[in-house]
N, C-alpha and C positions, 0 to 999 in steps of 0.2 A: 162788466156790471157798472151801471151808473151810480155815482156817489149819492147816498141818501135817497135812493129810489126804493120802491116797494120790495124789489128783489134784494136790495142791500139790507133792509131791515129784517126781512125773512131769514136771510143767511145769518145776520147778527143774532137773532133770537135762537136760531139753530145752534150756534156756537155756545151761547150762554146756557141753554138747556143741556147740551151734551156735557159741558164741563161740570155743571151742577150734579148731573146724574152720576158721573164717575168719581167725584171728588169727596164723597162722604168720609171715606177713610182718612183723607188728608186733613180734614178738619179735626178728626179725633186725635190724630198725631200731634197737631198743633196744641191742642189742649193738654195732652200728656207731656209734651216737651216743656210747657210752662207751668206745670202743676206745683212745682216746689217753690215758686217765687211768691212774694206777697202780691196782693191784689194790684197795687199800683204798677209794680214791675211786670206783672202778667200782661197788663194792657200794653205797656211799651214793647214787650217781647213779641206780642201778637202783631202789633202794628209794624214794627221793624221787620219781623220775620215774614209777614205777608208781603210787604213791599219788595223784599229780596226775592221771595218766591215768584211774585208777579213778573219782575224783570227777567229772571232766569227762564220762566215759562214762556214769556213772549219771545225771547231770544231763541230758545230751543225750537219753538213752534215755527218761527219764521225760517229757520234753517231747514226744517222738515218740509215746509211749503216749497222752498226753492229746490230741494232735492227731488221732490215729486215731479218736477219738470223734466228730469232726466228720463230718457226712454225706458220703459218697462217698470220704473219705480212706482208710478201711479198704480199700476196693477198690483205690485207687491204691497203697497200701502193699503189698497182696497182689501186684499186678502187678510192682512193683519187686522184691519178694522172689523172684518167679518168674524175673526177669532175673538176679538174683544166683545162684540155684540153677543156671541154665543156664551162667552164666559160670564158676562153680566147676568144673563137670564138663568144660567146654571147656578148662579150664586156661589161661585167658587172664590172663597176668600181665604186669606192667610193671615194669621195673627202677626202683628208687628211688635217687635220688641224695641220700644223706644225709650231711651234713657232720658230721664227728666234733667233739664239743665239746672245747676245750682247757682248760676249767676245770670245776669241779664244777657250778656253777649253769648254765653254758652247755650242758653235757651234759644236765642235768635239763630245761632249757627245750626243747632239741631233742627229747628223748624225748616230752615232753607234746604239743608241737606236731605232731610227726610222727604220733603215735598218734591224735590228734584228726583229722588230715587223712586218715589211712588207715582210720579206724574207721567210716565211713558205712555200709558194708555190714553191719558188726557191729551198729550201732545199729538199723538197720531190721529185721534178722533177729531180734535179741533182743527188740525191741518186739513183733514178731509172735508170738514164742514165749511172751511174758509174759502174753498173753491179758488185757491191761488192768490187771494187778496190779503196782503200783509196788514193793511189798515184794519180790516175786519178782525184779524187776530188780536191786534193791540187793543182795540176798543172792546171786543168781546171779553178778553181776559181781565181787563181793568174793571169790567162790570161784574164778572162772575166770581173771580177769586175772593174779593172782599165779602161777597155774599156767602161764599163757601165757609169762610172763617167765622162769620157771625150768625149765619142763618142755616147752615147745613143740617144742624141737629133737628130743626123744624122739618126740613126736607126729608130727612131720614124717617121721622115719625109719620110723615105723610105717606111715604112708601110702605111703611109697616101697616098703616091703616088702609091704604088703597093699593094693593099689590099690582093692579093693572098698570100702574105707572111704569113698573119695571118692563112689562111687555111692550108698552108704548115706546119707552126709551130704547129698548133693544131693537125694535122695528125701525126707529129713527136712525140708529147706528148702522143697521143693515142696509137701509136705503142709501145712506151716505157712502157706504162701502161699495154697493152695486153701482152707484153713479160714478164713483172714482174708476171702477173697472171699465165701464162703458166709455169713459172719457180718456182712457189711455190712448195716446196718439197712434200707437202701432195697430190698434184694433178699432179705434173710433170710426173710421170710414165704414166698417162693416155694420155698425149700429146706426150710423148717420143715414144710411140708405133706406132704413126701415124703422121709423120711430115706434111703430107698433111692436116690433121685435125688441127694441130697447126697453120699453115699459113692461113687456111680458117678462123679460129677463129679470128686471128689477123686482117685480112682484113675486116671481118664483124664488129669488134669493131671499127676500124678506120672509116668505112663508117657510122656506127650508130652515132658516136661522131660528125662527120661533119654534118650529117643530123639534129640531135637534136640541135647542136649549131646554125645552120642556122635558124631553126624554132624559137628558143628562141630569136635570134637576130631580126628576122622579127616581132615577137610579141612585143618586146621591142620598135621597131621603130614605130609600130602602136600606142602603148600607148603614146609615146612622141608626135605623131601627134595629138592625141585626146586631150592631155593636153595643146597643144600649143594654 
């Protein structure tokens, strides 16, 4: 991929969107971790915590990008990303018990640790969207993580108002996952011989993910109604 080409900027936009889509909970955690500090220290905690989170996220994602070059791991990564895309659509969330920091450094540490612990989905998804380019990872995360910290509450409200964003996001993740699977070196020649087969496979995967995610979401909604 040529640097700063159209494909480069499309992939960069893909990374930013994917990270924003999956990082709403991370922003909430950051707010919870700093809630016991005064306003001035809250800002410092958020800035320092975000910087630490960005550096760790970039490091972890670059490692995953390199690992995906090992035979069969690209296939495994694609399957994991498929699970993430289904989970996103099924709206499977877990409550996070985050202890608020009582000092600046305690809050910063809590933000960094919590973000690292909750960021596995993001790391796998961003690594898949990066198409093996570490520069894209660094630039994309430097753009998206600060937006997550200061703007994800707006993004969350947009998702609540326009639920189709989740479907679009899940489809994007499923597309990235299917593309990772087709680009696995051990099976890539099979798809390379027939581009039509490759795109048919990708479209089927996206459709199946949307269908399964929707069915799981409906089943979860029925369980909640029965338990109410």
